DRENPA-3360 file (N, C-alpha, C; in nm, 2 decimals, always signed):
BEGIN
1 = MSNSNNAQ = +2.19/+0.71/-0.65/+2.18/+0.52/-0.63/+2.15/+0.54/-0.78 ~ +2.26/+0.36/-0.74/+2.24/+0.28/-0.89/+2.15/+0.24/-0.93 ~ +2.18/+0.22/-1.04/+2.06/+0.13/-1.12/+1.93/+0.01/-1.02 ~ +2.02/-0.01/-0.96/+1.99/-0.17/-0.97/+1.87/-0.14/-0.80 ~ +1.89/+0.03/-0.72/+1.81/+0.06/-0.68/+1.70/+0.16/-0.74 ~ +1.70/+0.21/-0.84/+1.60/+0.25/-0.90/+1.46/+0.14/-1.00 ~ +1.57/+0.05/-1.03/+1.43/-0.09/-1.09/+1.38/-0.13/-0.95 ~ +1.42/-0.18/-0.83/+1.37/-0.17/-0.72/+1.29/-0.08/-0.66;
9 = LELDLATF = +1.29/-0.01/-0.64/+1.24/+0.15/-0.58/+1.13/+0.14/-0.73 ~ +1.15/+0.13/-0.88/+1.03/+0.08/-0.96/+0.93/+0.05/-0.93 ~ +0.98/-0.07/-0.90/+0.96/-0.26/-0.89/+0.85/-0.18/-0.77 ~ +0.85/-0.20/-0.63/+0.84/-0.15/-0.56/+0.72/-0.01/-0.56 ~ +0.75/+0.08/-0.66/+0.60/+0.14/-0.67/+0.51/+0.11/-0.72 ~ +0.57/+0.01/-0.81/+0.48/-0.01/-0.93/+0.31/-0.13/-0.83 ~ +0.41/-0.16/-0.79/+0.34/-0.29/-0.63/+0.26/-0.23/-0.60 ~ +0.30/-0.11/-0.55/+0.17/-0.03/-0.48/+0.09/+0.04/-0.56;
17 = TLSANTLV = +0.06/+0.10/-0.62/+0.06/+0.14/-0.72/-0.09/+0.01/-0.78 ~ -0.04/-0.08/-0.78/-0.10/-0.18/-0.85/-0.18/-0.26/-0.76 ~ -0.17/-0.25/-0.64/-0.21/-0.29/-0.51/-0.40/-0.16/-0.47 ~ -0.29/-0.06/-0.51/-0.37/-0.01/-0.42/-0.50/+0.09/-0.51 ~ -0.45/+0.08/-0.69/-0.57/+0.03/-0.72/-0.70/-0.13/-0.73 ~ -0.63/-0.19/-0.75/-0.69/-0.34/-0.72/-0.78/-0.35/-0.63 ~ -0.69/-0.29/-0.48/-0.84/-0.28/-0.33/-0.97/-0.18/-0.37 ~ -0.90/-0.06/-0.48/-1.00/+0.03/-0.51/-1.15/+0.00/-0.60;
25 = KLVKRQVL = -1.09/-0.16/-0.69/-1.14/-0.13/-0.82/-1.25/-0.22/-0.70 ~ -1.16/-0.36/-0.65/-1.29/-0.42/-0.61/-1.39/-0.39/-0.48 ~ -1.33/-0.30/-0.35/-1.44/-0.17/-0.35/-1.50/-0.13/-0.44 ~ -1.49/-0.03/-0.51/-1.65/+0.05/-0.67/-1.70/-0.13/-0.72 ~ -1.68/-0.23/-0.78/-1.72/-0.34/-0.77/-1.83/-0.45/-0.67 ~ -1.81/-0.36/-0.55/-1.90/-0.42/-0.43/-1.83/-0.58/-0.41 ~ -1.69/-0.62/-0.40/-1.64/-0.76/-0.41/-1.59/-0.73/-0.27 ~ -1.56/-0.62/-0.21/-1.49/-0.62/-0.08/-1.57/-0.42/-0.05;
33 = TVDDALEC = -1.58/-0.50/+0.06/-1.61/-0.35/+0.18/-1.48/-0.29/+0.20 ~ -1.57/-0.11/+0.22/-1.41/-0.11/+0.24/-1.36/-0.08/+0.41 ~ -1.40/-0.19/+0.49/-1.37/-0.23/+0.66/-1.28/-0.37/+0.62 ~ -1.36/-0.41/+0.47/-1.27/-0.55/+0.46/-1.12/-0.50/+0.37 ~ -1.08/-0.43/+0.31/-0.98/-0.29/+0.20/-0.87/-0.32/+0.38 ~ -0.95/-0.27/+0.38/-0.87/-0.13/+0.52/-0.84/-0.28/+0.59 ~ -0.85/-0.43/+0.59/-0.88/-0.50/+0.73/-0.73/-0.58/+0.67 ~ -0.73/-0.55/+0.47/-0.61/-0.57/+0.40/-0.51/-0.52/+0.44;
41 = LETTRLTL = -0.56/-0.40/+0.48/-0.43/-0.29/+0.49/-0.40/-0.33/+0.60 ~ -0.44/-0.30/+0.71/-0.42/-0.33/+0.83/-0.31/-0.49/+0.83 ~ -0.35/-0.51/+0.78/-0.21/-0.70/+0.75/-0.12/-0.68/+0.67 ~ -0.08/-0.61/+0.59/+0.02/-0.58/+0.54/+0.08/-0.49/+0.62 ~ +0.05/-0.34/+0.74/+0.10/-0.30/+0.81/+0.18/-0.40/+0.96 ~ +0.06/-0.51/+0.99/+0.15/-0.59/+1.08/+0.22/-0.77/+0.99 ~ +0.18/-0.71/+0.89/+0.31/-0.81/+0.79/+0.48/-0.75/+0.82 ~ +0.49/-0.54/+0.83/+0.56/-0.52/+0.79/+0.60/-0.43/+0.93;
49 = SNKEDLLK = +0.56/-0.43/+1.06/+0.62/-0.36/+1.13/+0.70/-0.43/+1.13 ~ +0.80/-0.52/+1.09/+0.96/-0.59/+1.16/+1.02/-0.53/+1.10 ~ +1.01/-0.40/+0.99/+1.06/-0.38/+0.89/+1.21/-0.36/+0.89 ~ +1.22/-0.29/+1.03/+1.42/-0.27/+1.05/+1.42/-0.37/+0.99 ~ +1.40/-0.55/+1.06/+1.50/-0.56/+1.00/+1.50/-0.57/+0.80 ~ +1.39/-0.58/+0.79/+1.39/-0.53/+0.66/+1.53/-0.46/+0.62 ~ +1.52/-0.33/+0.60/+1.56/-0.19/+0.61/+1.73/-0.23/+0.67 ~ +1.75/-0.31/+0.75/+1.88/-0.39/+0.73/+1.97/-0.45/+0.65;
57 = ETPNCVLD = +1.85/-0.47/+0.60/+1.88/-0.60/+0.49/+1.91/-0.49/+0.32 ~ +1.88/-0.38/+0.35/+1.80/-0.35/+0.25/+1.82/-0.19/+0.21 ~ +1.95/-0.09/+0.27/+2.02/-0.02/+0.34/+1.98/+0.13/+0.24 ~ +1.97/+0.13/+0.14/+1.92/+0.21/+0.03/+1.82/+0.22/+0.02 ~ +1.71/+0.20/+0.05/+1.56/+0.18/+0.02/+1.56/+0.33/+0.11 ~ +1.42/+0.34/-0.04/+1.39/+0.49/-0.02/+1.31/+0.53/+0.01 ~ +1.23/+0.37/-0.05/+1.10/+0.38/-0.01/+0.98/+0.39/+0.08 ~ +0.88/+0.52/+0.11/+0.83/+0.55/+0.29/+0.71/+0.47/+0.28;
65 = VDWHLDNI = +0.75/+0.34/+0.31/+0.68/+0.23/+0.28/+0.45/+0.23/+0.36 ~ +0.55/+0.31/+0.51/+0.42/+0.42/+0.56/+0.33/+0.52/+0.53 ~ +0.37/+0.59/+0.41/+0.39/+0.72/+0.35/+0.26/+0.56/+0.20 ~ +0.27/+0.51/+0.20/+0.18/+0.43/+0.04/+0.08/+0.38/+0.13 ~ +0.15/+0.32/+0.30/-0.04/+0.30/+0.33/-0.16/+0.36/+0.37 ~ -0.09/+0.45/+0.44/-0.19/+0.54/+0.50/-0.27/+0.73/+0.34 ~ -0.15/+0.62/+0.23/-0.23/+0.69/+0.11/-0.38/+0.61/+0.03 ~ -0.35/+0.52/+0.02/-0.41/+0.39/+0.01/-0.54/+0.37/+0.13;
73 = TAILEALR = -0.49/+0.42/+0.23/-0.64/+0.43/+0.35/-0.65/+0.52/+0.40 ~ -0.64/+0.71/+0.31/-0.73/+0.72/+0.26/-0.84/+0.76/+0.18 ~ -0.72/+0.71/+0.05/-0.82/+0.63/-0.07/-0.98/+0.60/-0.05 ~ -0.92/+0.47/+0.02/-1.00/+0.47/+0.06/-1.13/+0.49/+0.14 ~ -1.08/+0.55/+0.25/-1.21/+0.65/+0.36/-1.29/+0.75/+0.24 ~ -1.15/+0.74/+0.18/-1.33/+0.94/+0.07/-1.40/+0.81/+0.01 ~ -1.38/+0.68/-0.04/-1.51/+0.57/-0.07/-1.57/+0.56/-0.04 ~ -1.56/+0.55/+0.10/-1.66/+0.48/+0.26/-1.75/+0.65/+0.21;
81 = LRQKD = -1.68/+0.81/+0.21/-1.77/+0.86/+0.25/-1.90/+0.83/+0.10 ~ -1.80/+0.85/-0.03/-1.83/+0.86/-0.13/-2.04/+0.78/-0.11 ~ -2.01/+0.65/-0.11/-1.99/+0.55/-0.12/-2.19/+0.59/+0.03 ~ -2.12/+0.65/+0.12/-2.29/+0.73/+0.19/-2.35/+0.79/+0.14 ~ -2.32/+0.88/+0.02/-2.34/+0.98/-0.08/-2.51/+0.94/-0.13;
% end
């Protein structure tokens, strides 16, 4: 993988991490509900649903977007369970 691809991967991972941390923080501070945060993720999924076109543009992309979105969803669902306790 070239340095350019490594840099892009690092940027993409940082973006997902920042997004996840921001959503979790907003839910914890009760600025957003878990449902609101999950709706944001669903909007992201829908926006990226045509990602085959994106992959054609970036054939060396190794970031599994669905995996990261699934992890953020799991974190938010765990928060929902904690809030019920």
